[in-house]
C-alpha positions in Angstrom: 118.1 28.5 124.6 120.0 31.5 124.9 120.1 34.4 126.2 121.8 37.3 123.7 122.9 40.8 124.7 124.2 43.0 122.5 125.9 45.8 124.8 126.3 47.9 121.2 124.9 52.0 121.9 123.6 51.2 117.5 122.3 48.4 115.7 125.2 47.4 114.3 128.4 45.0 114.3 126.9 43.7 117.4 123.5 43.1 117.1 124.1 41.4 113.5 127.4 39.3 114.6 124.6 37.8 117.7 121.4 38.2 115.4 123.6 35.4 112.6 125.4 33.2 115.7 121.0 32.3 117.1 118.7 30.6 116.8 115.3 31.4 115.8 113.5 30.1 119.5 116.3 31.9 121.3 116.0 35.7 122.7 118.0 38.6 121.6 118.6 42.6 123.6 120.4 45.2 122.0 120.7 47.8 125.0 120.6 50.4 122.6 117.0 49.7 123.1 116.3 49.7 126.2 115.9 51.6 129.5 117.9 50.3 132.3 118.6 54.0 134.9 121.8 53.5 137.3 122.2 51.1 140.0 121.5 53.0 143.3 123.9 51.3 145.0 120.9 50.8 148.1 121.0 47.3 148.5 117.2 46.8 149.1 118.0 44.2 147.0 119.4 42.1 150.0 116.0 41.9 151.5 114.2 42.7 148.9 114.3 39.3 145.6 111.3 39.3 144.7 111.4 42.2 142.7 115.2 41.4 141.9 115.4 45.7 142.1 113.4 48.9 143.9 112.9 50.0 140.4 110.2 48.7 138.9 109.7 51.5 136.3 112.3 50.2 133.6 113.5 47.5 131.6 115.7 45.4 134.2 112.7 43.5 135.4 112.7 41.9 131.6 116.5 41.5 131.3 116.3 39.1 135.0 114.3 37.0 133.4 115.6 36.2 130.3 119.1 35.5 133.1 117.3 33.1 135.2 115.5 32.1 132.0 119.2 31.2 130.2 121.9 28.8 131.0 123.3 30.6 128.1 124.5 34.2 127.4 126.2 35.3 125.0 127.5 38.8 125.4 129.2 41.4 122.5 130.0 44.3 123.6 131.7 47.1 121.4 135.4 48.0 122.9 134.9 51.6 124.2 137.6 53.6 125.9 139.4 50.3 126.0 136.7 48.7 128.1 133.2 47.7 127.6 130.4 50.4 126.8 128.8 52.5 129.6 125.4 50.6 128.9 126.0 47.2 129.6 128.4 48.4 132.5 124.8 49.7 134.0 123.0 46.6 133.2 126.2 44.6 135.4 125.4 46.7 137.9 121.8 46.5 137.9 123.3 42.2 138.2 123.5 43.4 142.2 120.9 41.9 143.7 122.6 38.4 141.9 125.3 39.7 144.5 122.5 39.0 147.7 121.9 35.2 145.8 124.6 34.8 144.2 122.7 30.7 143.5 120.8 32.0 140.8 123.5 32.2 138.4 125.0 29.0 139.8 126.5 26.4 135.8 125.1 29.3 133.9 127.8 29.9 131.1 128.7 33.9 129.7 130.2 33.6 126.6 132.1 36.8 125.2 132.2 38.7 122.3 134.5 42.0 121.6 134.4 44.2 118.5 137.1 46.8 118.3 138.5 49.4 115.9 141.9 47.9 115.9 143.3 45.0 114.9 142.6 42.3 116.5 146.5 42.1 117.6 145.4 45.3 118.8 142.7 44.6 120.5 144.0 41.1 121.8 145.4 43.0 125.2 141.7 44.7 126.1 139.9 42.1 124.8 142.1 40.1 127.3 141.5 42.5 130.6 137.5 42.2 129.8 137.3 38.4 129.9 138.9 38.7 133.0 136.4 41.7 134.5 133.9 38.9 134.0 136.0 35.9 135.4 136.0 37.9 137.8 131.9 38.9 138.5 132.2 35.0 137.5 134.2 34.0 140.5 131.5 36.8 142.7 128.0 34.9 141.4 129.1 32.0 140.3 129.1 31.5 137.4 131.0 30.7 134.1 132.6 32.7 131.5 134.2 31.9 128.0 135.7 34.1 125.3 134.7 33.4 122.0 136.4 36.1 120.0 137.8 39.6 119.2 136.6 41.2 116.4 137.9 43.8 115.0 135.8 46.7 113.2 137.8 48.5 111.6 136.9 52.1 110.9 134.1 52.9 112.3 133.7 56.2 109.3 133.4 53.2 107.0 132.4 50.1 108.1 129.6 49.3 110.4 129.2 45.9 108.3 131.7 43.5 110.4 130.9 40.9 106.8 133.0 43.2 105.0 136.1 43.0 107.5 136.1 39.4 107.6 135.9 37.0 103.9 135.1 34.0 106.1 132.4 35.1 108.1 130.1 32.9 107.3 132.3 30.2 108.7 133.4 32.1 111.6 130.0 32.1 112.6 129.6 27.8 111.9 132.5 28.1 114.4 131.8 30.4 117.0 127.7 28.2 116.9 129.8 24.8 117.6 131.1 26.4 120.4 128.4 27.8 122.0 126.5 24.6 121.2 129.3 22.4 122.4 
């Protein structure tokens, strides 16, 4: 079993890619469908990990549980302003409880997929920066990071279907699945 997280604000390309990658028993979370409060930076989670966070009235509790249940976490994010989306960054900020109890994420692997409007070569440096951002968090929290693929979506006004951008889309999905399973 694996956890798939779409960091997009819409159910577009990232959601499609993850849904095509996952198996039936895997969990797919679309952050666009979740209510996630902002981290207060209060560090109450340092002492009260039983509930992870003092803010228990949003969907992060479900996300915490899924992260802990799965050793493989596959995240797809569109590239917004040369980085991950705000909604994904908000979720990452709420992982603060694991900063105080980093052994909880030890041995987990986060796989990354980015989708940007520019072509893959133009997005390469941005995708590398995103990978390094996650590697830094991984070093701190104890999880490994593997970068899977940088896709292009083309012009957002004309293409919200990644399968139209890649004639070999099905083969790409099969290859990514093998990378996750190996």
